[in-house]
C-alpha positions in Angstrom: 4.8 -4.3 -13.4 3.6 -0.7 -13.4 3.0 0.6 -9.9 1.0 3.5 -11.3 -1.9 1.2 -12.2 -1.8 -0.3 -8.7 -1.9 3.1 -7.2 -4.8 4.2 -9.5 -6.8 1.1 -8.7 -6.2 1.5 -5.0 -7.1 5.2 -4.9 -10.3 4.6 -6.9 -11.4 1.8 -4.6 -10.6 3.9 -1.5 -12.5 6.9 -2.8 -15.5 4.7 -3.5 -15.9 4.0 0.2 -19.0 5.5 1.6 -17.4 7.5 4.4 -14.2 8.6 2.5 -14.6 12.0 0.9 -11.2 12.2 -0.8 -8.0 10.2 -1.1 -4.9 11.3 -2.9 -1.2 10.5 -2.9 1.6 13.1 -3.0 5.3 12.4 -3.1 7.5 14.4 -0.8 11.3 13.7 -1.0 10.5 10.5 -3.0 8.2 9.1 -0.2 4.5 8.6 -1.1 2.1 10.1 1.4 -1.5 9.2 1.4 -3.9 12.0 2.3 -7.4 10.8 3.3 -10.4 12.9 4.2 -12.8 10.8 6.1 -15.1 10.8 9.2 -14.1 7.2 10.0 -12.2 6.3 13.1 -8.5 5.7 12.8 -8.9 1.9 13.1 -11.7 1.7 10.6 -9.8 3.9 8.1 -6.6 1.7 8.5 -8.7 -1.4 7.9 -10.1 0.1 4.7 -6.6 1.1 3.5 -5.3 -2.5 4.2 -8.4 -4.0 2.5 -8.2 -2.0 -0.7 -4.4 -2.2 -1.0 -4.7 -6.0 -0.7 -7.2 -6.1 -3.4 -5.1 -3.9 -5.7 -2.1 -6.2 -5.1 -4.0 -9.4 -5.7 -2.2 -11.7 -8.2 1.1 -9.7 -8.0 4.2 -10.2 -6.0 3.9 -7.0 -4.0 3.7 -6.0 -0.4 2.3 -2.8 1.1 3.4 -0.8 4.2 1.2 1.8 5.9 2.5 4.0 8.7 0.3 6.6 10.4 1.9 10.0 10.1 -0.5 12.7 11.5 -4.1 13.8 11.5 -6.1 17.0 11.9 -9.9 17.0 12.1 -11.1 14.9 9.2 -7.7 14.7 7.3 -5.4 11.7 8.0 -1.9 11.4 6.6 -0.2 8.0 6.1 3.1 7.0 4.7 1.9 4.3 2.3 3.9 2.4 -0.3 3.8 -0.7 -2.4 7.0 -2.6 -2.8 8.5 -5.7 -4.3 9.8 -8.1 -1.6 13.5 -8.4 -1.4 14.0 -12.1 -1.6 15.5 -14.5 -4.1 13.1 -15.5 -6.8 15.3 -18.0 -8.7 18.0 -20.6 -8.1 21.5 -19.3 -9.1 23.1 -22.7 -8.8 25.6 -21.8 -6.0 24.0 -24.0 -3.4 23.0 -21.0 -1.2 21.5 -21.8 2.2 18.5 -19.6 1.5 17.8 -21.1 -2.0 14.3 -20.9 -3.2 14.4 -24.7 -3.9 14.4 -25.3 -0.1 11.1 -23.5 0.5 
């Protein structure tokens, strides 16, 4: 699974929003930061980010995490990442108490 295609789809969808002027991602110290220029309120913008990240992840075993970082005038910065959940995905045969067979 290539996360670059997920990011590309997410950013294109977010930029297509009516009140979003620009959205881009930059990595600082290995952490992806999402820069969004918009005149939406913080709640509306976070709803749009959640909506488009969910659509970009549809059909894949991914999760997203969005944490507000800072804002100034029309620019909002979020720490946003897509990640694979850290859980067992197969049975190893050792009769583990958290085996996927028990779910």
